[in-house]
NUKEGU-73605 format. One line per 3 residues: for each residue x, y, z of C-alpha. Coordinates in nm, 4 decimals. Example, Ala and Ser with C-alpha at 12.3 -4.5 7.8 and 13.67 -1.06 7.14 Angstrom:
2
1.2300 -0.4500 0.7800; 1.3670 -0.1060 0.7140 $
END
This chain:
480
-4.6947 2.2627 9.7495; -4.4021 2.0591 9.6196; -4.2942 1.9179 9.9540 $
-4.6242 1.8442 10.1307; -4.5266 1.4775 10.1556; -4.2104 1.3359 10.3035 $
-4.0647 0.9896 10.2518; -4.0445 0.7297 10.5300; -3.6664 0.7479 10.5621 $
-3.6774 1.1234 10.6125; -3.9635 1.0925 10.8629; -3.7661 0.8393 11.0638 $
-3.4682 1.0722 11.0599; -3.6860 1.3565 11.1845; -3.8238 1.1396 11.4617 $
-3.4732 1.0311 11.5511; -3.3489 1.3892 11.5701; -3.6570 1.4930 11.7685 $
-3.5940 1.2149 12.0146; -3.2422 1.3381 12.0657; -3.3739 1.6890 12.1170 $
-3.6074 1.5757 12.3930; -3.3247 1.4186 12.5884; -3.1245 1.6296 12.8309 $
-2.7499 1.6098 12.7799; -2.4499 1.8316 12.8392; -2.2586 1.6685 12.5573 $
-2.1733 1.9238 12.2852; -2.2870 1.6985 12.0019; -2.6221 1.6413 12.1715 $
-2.6630 2.0158 12.2235; -2.5927 2.0694 11.8543; -2.8548 1.8133 11.7626 $
-3.1084 1.9618 12.0000; -3.0621 2.3019 11.8412; -3.0667 2.1561 11.4920 $
-3.3835 1.9618 11.5676; -3.5512 2.2854 11.6689; -3.4522 2.4417 11.3357 $
-3.5833 2.1422 11.1454; -3.9048 2.1311 11.3459; -3.9960 2.4868 11.2498 $
-3.8611 2.4953 10.8976; -4.0330 2.1730 10.8017; -4.3565 2.3730 10.8189 $
-4.2195 2.6975 10.6750; -3.9611 2.5885 10.4131; -4.0003 2.2102 10.3761 $
-3.8012 2.2020 10.0539; -3.4914 2.3402 10.2257; -3.5259 2.0857 10.5061 $
-3.5456 1.7961 10.2630; -3.2505 1.9266 10.0620; -3.0387 1.9582 10.3743 $
-3.1324 1.6171 10.5116; -3.0455 1.4591 10.1758; -2.7147 1.6451 10.1518 $
-2.3624 1.5107 10.2121; -2.3258 1.7635 10.4937; -2.6094 1.6107 10.6933 $
-2.4984 1.2563 10.6148; -2.1253 1.2649 10.6769; -1.9524 0.9345 10.7506 $
-1.8387 1.0674 11.0855; -2.0830 1.2431 11.3164; -1.8265 1.5067 11.4055 $
-1.8090 1.6047 11.0364; -2.1821 1.6648 11.0066; -2.2850 2.0231 10.9341 $
-2.5930 2.1467 11.1160; -2.7978 2.4612 11.0604; -2.6278 2.6873 11.3127 $
-2.2815 2.6024 11.1809; -2.3655 2.8278 10.8860; -2.6479 3.0469 11.0169 $
-2.5421 3.1080 11.3766; -2.7511 3.0699 11.6915; -2.9135 3.4120 11.7033 $
-3.2392 3.3140 11.5301; -3.4572 3.1055 11.7644; -3.8196 3.2088 11.7038 $
-4.0463 3.2747 11.4053; -4.0255 3.6501 11.4668; -3.6484 3.7022 11.4964 $
-3.5533 3.5548 11.1593; -3.3480 3.8661 11.0795; -3.0969 3.7399 11.3371 $
-3.0145 3.4395 11.1219; -2.6700 3.4892 10.9750; -2.6245 3.4570 10.5994 $
-2.2982 3.2731 10.5292; -2.0143 3.4032 10.3152; -1.7436 3.2056 10.1399 $
-1.5314 3.2511 10.4525; -1.7765 3.0260 10.6391; -1.7352 2.7551 10.3752 $
-1.3593 2.8048 10.3970; -1.3529 2.7002 10.7608; -1.3905 2.3411 10.6415 $
-1.2913 2.3604 10.2747; -0.9598 2.5368 10.3254; -0.7849 2.4246 10.0061 $
-1.0762 2.5057 9.7752; -1.1353 2.8376 9.9519; -0.7736 2.9441 9.9059 $
-0.7843 2.8512 9.5366; -1.1114 3.0354 9.4849; -0.9859 3.3507 9.6531 $
-0.6890 3.3581 9.4131; -0.9084 3.3170 9.1032; -1.1082 3.5394 8.8716 $
-1.4525 3.4420 9.0033; -1.3643 3.6038 9.3348; -1.3167 3.9322 9.1446 $
-1.6495 3.9143 8.9589; -1.8337 4.1744 9.1687; -1.5477 4.4212 9.1494 $
-1.5132 4.3645 8.7732; -1.8818 4.4418 8.7284; -1.8513 4.7694 8.9180 $
-1.5683 4.8879 8.6928; -1.8156 4.8957 8.4029; -1.9707 5.2405 8.3640 $
-2.2943 5.1012 8.2197; -2.3628 4.9004 8.5372; -2.3911 5.2192 8.7434 $
-2.6587 5.3582 8.5118; -2.9007 5.0720 8.5726; -3.2060 5.0846 8.8040 $
-3.1580 4.9760 9.1636; -3.4035 4.6903 9.1132; -3.1548 4.5396 8.8672 $
-2.8233 4.6015 9.0402; -2.9415 4.5863 9.4032; -3.0779 4.3059 9.6194 $
-3.2896 4.1776 9.3337; -2.9758 4.0562 9.1563; -3.1148 4.0933 8.8080 $
-2.9030 4.1188 8.4972; -2.5262 4.1250 8.5467; -2.5539 4.1186 8.9250 $
-2.7333 3.7850 8.9221; -2.4125 3.6126 8.8154; -2.1459 3.8563 8.9291 $
-2.2603 3.8184 9.2899; -2.0288 3.5171 9.3117; -1.7518 3.7758 9.3477 $
-1.6551 3.9096 9.6870; -1.8097 4.2439 9.7744; -1.6021 4.5195 9.9258 $
-1.2889 4.4843 9.7134; -1.1518 4.8265 9.6355; -0.9394 4.9430 9.3459 $
-0.6769 5.2142 9.3646; -0.6152 5.5448 9.1943; -0.4273 5.5981 8.8719 $
-0.0504 5.5618 8.8864; -0.0287 5.2978 9.1592; 0.0362 5.0012 8.9314 $
0.1684 4.7651 9.1991; -0.0867 4.8284 9.4728; -0.2817 4.5303 9.6002 $
-0.6573 4.5257 9.6266; -0.7990 4.6568 9.9499; -1.1012 4.5255 10.1406 $
-1.3540 4.7493 10.3123; -1.3835 4.5173 10.6125; -1.7352 4.3970 10.5305 $
-1.9106 4.7317 10.4807; -2.0497 4.6545 10.1347; -2.1414 4.2982 10.2327 $
-2.3442 4.4336 10.5233; -2.5558 4.6316 10.2765; -2.6671 4.3064 10.1082 $
-2.8340 4.0477 10.3290; -2.8377 3.7920 10.0493; -2.5904 3.7059 9.7769 $
-2.2665 3.6962 9.9746; -2.2254 3.3183 9.9914; -2.0364 3.2900 9.6579 $
-1.9804 2.9121 9.6712; -2.3540 2.8462 9.6267; -2.3326 2.9711 9.2678 $
-2.2075 2.6227 9.1748; -2.2835 2.4148 9.4863; -2.6454 2.5198 9.5177 $
-2.8435 2.5387 9.8406; -2.9063 2.3296 10.0443; -2.7601 2.0095 9.9065 $
-2.4217 2.1554 9.8053; -2.3358 1.8420 9.6107; -1.9995 1.8058 9.4386 $
-2.1449 1.6036 9.1498; -2.3855 1.8873 9.0718; -2.1009 2.1403 9.0525 $
-1.9097 1.9008 8.8249; -2.1905 1.9024 8.5694; -2.1527 2.1525 8.2798 $
-2.5135 2.2535 8.3355; -2.4007 2.4106 8.6622; -2.2033 2.6596 8.4506 $
-2.4844 2.7239 8.2024; -2.6778 2.9626 8.4267; -2.4131 3.2317 8.3802 $
-2.1978 3.1271 8.0863; -2.4672 3.1633 7.8249; -2.6442 3.4191 7.6146 $
-2.5527 3.7495 7.4561; -2.1904 3.8174 7.5502; -2.0501 3.4799 7.6519 $
-2.2531 3.1846 7.5202; -1.9987 2.9217 7.6265; -2.2794 2.6847 7.7188 $
-2.4285 2.7054 7.3717; -2.0829 2.6749 7.2177; -1.9974 2.3705 7.4268 $
-2.3217 2.1859 7.3596; -2.2950 2.2525 6.9844; -1.9321 2.1383 6.9690 $
-1.8402 1.7755 6.9198; -1.7301 1.7618 7.2836; -2.0750 1.8722 7.3976 $
-2.2551 1.6426 7.1565; -2.0693 1.3407 7.2960; -2.1359 1.4612 7.6515 $
-2.5095 1.4844 7.5788; -2.5427 1.1584 7.3871; -2.3663 0.9586 7.6561 $
-2.5541 1.1281 7.9424; -2.2223 1.2005 8.1039; -2.3579 1.4512 8.3532 $
-2.0947 1.5504 8.6062; -1.8658 1.2572 8.5336; -1.5298 1.4229 8.4664 $
-1.3793 1.0848 8.3728; -1.6220 1.0360 8.0836; -1.5265 1.0348 7.7170 $
-1.6001 1.4028 7.6576; -1.4180 1.6854 7.8339; -1.6506 1.9085 8.0357 $
-1.6178 2.2721 8.1371; -1.4572 2.1506 8.4586; -1.2126 1.9227 8.2772 $
-1.0501 2.2151 8.0982; -1.1122 2.5053 8.3343; -1.0776 2.3323 8.6732 $
-0.7867 2.0942 8.6200; -0.7597 1.8550 8.9159; -1.0491 2.0401 9.0798 $
-0.8594 2.3680 9.1078; -1.1095 2.6385 9.2068; -0.8936 2.9180 9.0622 $
-1.0773 2.8836 8.7283; -0.8549 3.1073 8.5160; -0.7801 3.0932 8.1439 $
-0.4868 3.2291 7.9397; -0.6846 3.4724 7.7227; -0.9377 3.5602 7.9909 $
-1.2957 3.6704 7.9358; -1.2151 3.9475 7.6882; -0.9358 3.7867 7.4876 $
-0.6778 4.0413 7.6055; -0.3171 4.0301 7.7217; -0.0982 4.2859 7.8935 $
0.1423 4.3959 7.6178; 0.5091 4.3462 7.6976; 0.7796 4.6099 7.7011 $
0.9240 4.4703 7.3763; 0.5797 4.4705 7.2070; 0.5363 4.8415 7.2706 $
0.8922 4.9461 7.1888; 0.8623 4.7680 6.8530; 0.5881 5.0158 6.7628 $
0.8375 5.3033 6.7623; 0.9892 5.1805 6.4364; 0.6551 5.2072 6.2580 $
0.5250 5.5132 6.4465; 0.8314 5.7264 6.5343; 0.6110 6.0252 6.6171 $
0.4826 5.8294 6.9183; 0.8293 5.7540 7.0549; 0.7903 5.9547 7.3758 $
0.4523 5.8161 7.4941; 0.5418 5.4623 7.3799; 0.8709 5.4695 7.5720 $
0.6869 5.5938 7.8797; 0.4244 5.3203 7.8481; 0.6852 5.0481 7.7905 $
0.8559 5.1359 8.1181; 0.5416 5.0304 8.3071; 0.4958 4.6962 8.1320 $
0.6351 4.3483 8.2031; 0.9158 4.1861 8.0103; 0.8956 3.8370 7.8678 $
0.7471 3.6467 7.5798; 0.4064 3.4914 7.5170; 0.4198 3.1262 7.4092 $
0.3281 3.0826 7.0403; 0.2618 3.4550 7.0020; 0.5137 3.6825 6.8375 $
0.3173 4.0052 6.8283; 0.3664 4.2063 6.5130; 0.3463 4.5858 6.5528 $
0.0101 4.5984 6.3756; -0.1547 4.3710 6.6326; -0.0008 4.5628 6.9212 $
-0.1310 4.8865 6.7689; -0.4775 4.7375 6.7099; -0.5030 4.6304 7.0727 $
-0.3881 4.9735 7.1877; -0.6735 5.1281 6.9867; -0.9227 4.8892 7.1499 $
-0.7893 4.9743 7.4958; -0.8179 5.3451 7.4152; -1.1815 5.3049 7.3208 $
-1.2425 5.1282 7.6522; -1.0794 5.4111 7.8464; -0.8014 5.1793 7.9634 $
-0.5365 5.3816 7.7786; -0.5753 5.7566 7.7351; -0.5238 5.9615 7.4187 $
-0.1470 5.9590 7.4836; -0.1466 5.5787 7.5219; -0.0843 5.6036 7.8971 $
-0.2572 5.3797 8.1563; -0.5668 5.5258 8.3169; -0.7410 5.4454 8.6432 $
-0.9416 5.1875 8.4493; -0.6170 5.0170 8.3441; -0.5216 4.9654 8.7068 $
-0.8659 4.8541 8.8241; -0.9722 4.6429 8.5236; -0.6517 4.5028 8.3769 $
-0.4108 4.4814 8.6690; -0.6302 4.4352 8.9750; -0.9388 4.2946 8.8033 $
-0.7146 4.0575 8.6051; -0.8966 4.1124 8.2774; -0.5654 4.0466 8.0998 $
-0.2626 3.8302 8.1679; 0.1081 3.9048 8.1644; 0.3524 3.6591 8.0014 $
0.4291 3.4460 8.3064; 0.0683 3.3783 8.4030; -0.0473 3.3446 8.0421 $
0.2200 3.0873 7.9597; 0.1547 2.8752 8.2684; -0.2204 2.8665 8.2118 $
-0.1673 2.7872 7.8446; 0.0664 2.4967 7.9206; -0.1845 2.3557 8.1697 $
-0.4642 2.3833 7.9144; -0.2565 2.2166 7.6416; -0.1661 1.9346 7.8783 $
-0.5365 1.8620 7.9241; -0.5938 1.8653 7.5469; -0.2955 1.6301 7.4992 $
-0.4758 1.3576 7.6909; -0.6775 1.2965 7.3740; -0.5004 1.4911 7.0991 $
-0.1453 1.4947 6.9652; 0.0953 1.7808 7.0377; 0.0889 1.8922 6.6749 $
-0.2899 1.8986 6.6597; -0.3146 2.0945 6.9841; -0.0496 2.3469 6.8813 $
-0.2152 2.4009 6.5444; -0.5559 2.4433 6.7093; -0.4295 2.7045 6.9546 $
-0.2389 2.8991 6.6895; -0.5406 2.9082 6.4590; -0.7566 3.0350 6.7450 $
-0.4943 3.2964 6.8342; -0.4947 3.4160 6.4752; -0.8734 3.4422 6.4888 $
-0.8379 3.6939 6.7730; -0.5758 3.8847 6.5772; -0.7982 3.9128 6.2698 $
-1.0995 4.0176 6.4788; -0.8916 4.2793 6.6620; -0.7750 4.4325 6.3344 $
-1.1273 4.4727 6.1994; -1.2498 4.6066 6.5327; -0.9661 4.8609 6.5457 $
-1.0585 4.9840 6.1975; -1.4123 5.0546 6.3129; -1.2938 5.2268 6.6323 $
-1.0552 5.4539 6.4414; -1.3374 5.5636 6.2131; -1.5484 5.6709 6.5125 $
-1.2504 5.8287 6.6899; -1.1959 6.0384 6.3781; -1.5558 6.1629 6.3935 $
-1.5015 6.2874 6.7483; -1.1599 6.4321 6.6678; -1.3005 6.6322 6.3767 $
-1.6013 6.7601 6.5686; -1.8564 6.5618 6.3698; -1.9614 6.3858 6.6908 $
-1.9685 6.5673 7.0246; -1.8646 6.4037 7.3498; -2.1761 6.3543 7.5671 $
-2.1967 6.5479 7.8918; -2.0436 6.3587 8.1810; -1.8418 6.1210 7.9637 $
-1.4691 6.1058 8.0315; -1.3904 5.9273 7.7054; -1.5518 5.9221 7.3629 $
-1.6088 5.6793 7.2115; -1.6425 5.4788 7.5342; -1.7067 5.1080 7.4848 $
-1.7876 5.0630 7.8538; -2.0998 5.2767 7.8183; -2.2499 4.9739 7.6384 $
-2.6042 5.0341 7.5143; -2.6084 5.3840 7.6658; -2.4082 5.5026 7.3623 $
-2.5844 5.8002 7.2049; -2.5388 5.7273 6.8333; -2.6186 5.4359 6.6043 $
-2.2593 5.4084 6.4929; -2.1436 5.3631 6.8534; -2.4166 5.1107 6.9215 $
-2.2506 4.9024 6.6502; -1.9160 4.9349 6.8324; -2.0778 4.8088 7.1507 $
-2.2203 4.5060 6.9714; -1.8814 4.4249 6.8209; -1.7118 4.4403 7.1602 $
-1.9545 4.2415 7.3712; -2.1252 4.0148 7.1210; -1.9547 3.9586 6.7867 $
-1.5893 3.9662 6.8911; -1.6652 3.7560 7.1974; -1.8375 3.4897 6.9924 $
-1.5625 3.4926 6.7318; -1.2712 3.4127 6.9604; -1.4619 3.2093 7.2191 $
-1.6262 3.0026 6.9480; -1.2824 2.9308 6.8006; -1.1392 2.8060 7.1299 $
-1.4534 2.6058 7.2135; -1.4446 2.4305 6.8738; -1.7923 2.5581 6.7880 $
-1.7515 2.6372 6.4207; -2.0979 2.7737 6.3493; -2.0893 3.0048 6.6509 $
-1.7426 3.1253 6.5610; -1.8383 3.2099 6.2038; -2.2075 3.2933 6.1691 $
-2.2657 3.4348 6.5169; -1.9225 3.5975 6.5487; -1.6975 3.6627 6.2500 $
-1.9777 3.7250 5.9966; -2.1779 3.9850 6.1952; -1.8516 4.1412 6.3160 $
-1.7518 4.2145 5.9583; -2.1018 4.3315 5.8717; -2.0944 4.5735 6.1641 $
-1.7502 4.7069 6.0701; -1.8616 4.7663 5.7123; -2.1746 4.9440 5.8350 $
-1.9658 5.1647 6.0631; -1.7238 5.2594 5.7864; -2.0112 5.3404 5.5521 $
-2.1980 5.5474 5.8106; -1.8810 5.7318 5.9082; -1.8388 5.8300 5.5457 $
-2.1974 5.9508 5.5246; -2.1647 6.1547 5.8463; -1.8503 6.3183 5.7087 $
-2.0211 6.3998 5.3797; -2.3209 6.5514 5.5604; -2.0922 6.7509 5.7898 $
-1.8902 6.8880 5.4980; -2.2046 6.9733 5.3020; -2.3507 7.1567 5.6014 $
-2.0333 7.3592 5.6623; -1.9846 7.4458 5.2963; -2.2892 7.6735 5.2878 $
END
């Protein structure tokens, strides 16, 4: 076993703690140490790796004894024997927040805290086996568990309602996976320098739909970081994930464009569509009344882009056929914060630019952001073309809406889509479009083009061709 041996310093510490445990004292600190020594004495035989990690951690080696964190500070005092281990409490982020108040408050206000709720808004997640979405934490759940469980959305029409909390009911159904903070500060060392290392992010921000780790390491920033063995040094020559996304250590971790490269359209954006689509005046006016006012920095939306994004939101079931907000709009966009309004977008963008300006000129940074914005616009237009082709197939009865589906096409069904043409839509949404715009912002040119823009266009062309073939077959069949 990996931890059969123990170094001299650790052995001396164990002996020291054991000696304290054998002494009788009414002092609170001594009682804490006695209890902690009992935990260590047992767990050194059962889980020696955890013991070593804890004893080597900053929590067990605080400068002041009163700041030391012992086992029962996090796990309670209910578990005292080798048969009542189920009485050991599993900590949540609230436990960490008792000491780390500032970081806890920032985290609770950020997008990572909403990760579990965001996952549950995706229809495809509910169709997966329990072994994947349950306690096993496979697939999406393995990363999205850093979100707080028990957050509840609201019904359609209540645009201003705040998220509700079920009081711990859902958390009680999961013994493990409620700690949240340990996604970055891993057990049982919980070291800050580990969480500052980009590799701490790579476990989740990688792969099919969001390969930020691969994009970072293949960018010039990541190359410098790797060559200079910068690790978790945020003052090194290369910016890290934390440099840009956790400015000054802020645990909010939010970005202007968000995970999906979406924004909440403004009232003016939507009203401008009336001039080019007068037949939609009534639903557009109704939609505009629900939307924020303001202006997005650097982004003067033309009506075509606004229309393209409306088509994408329709295909995701976020807007209905009349362009009105659905329940998904409230839960995903407003409460799940999948998109930003002008005020939040502009503040986050200014903060991000300020970080870039530490090395790059204002003009360079502005040009870089505008080029990346335009990349999203071009990708959205091609994506909307493909969606409209599939929508037309459903509208004309060439494709039939599957039983139990509320919307068709429905991008949130993911790989459960029933036709090849819709499988292509799913790949555009979660893989190609993601890599196109994320690659642009992460300065990973090859990812942006050959893993994003190129296959996106290939998929759109395939969809348009197949839609034409399906129409021809349908017409030929009905002509007899």
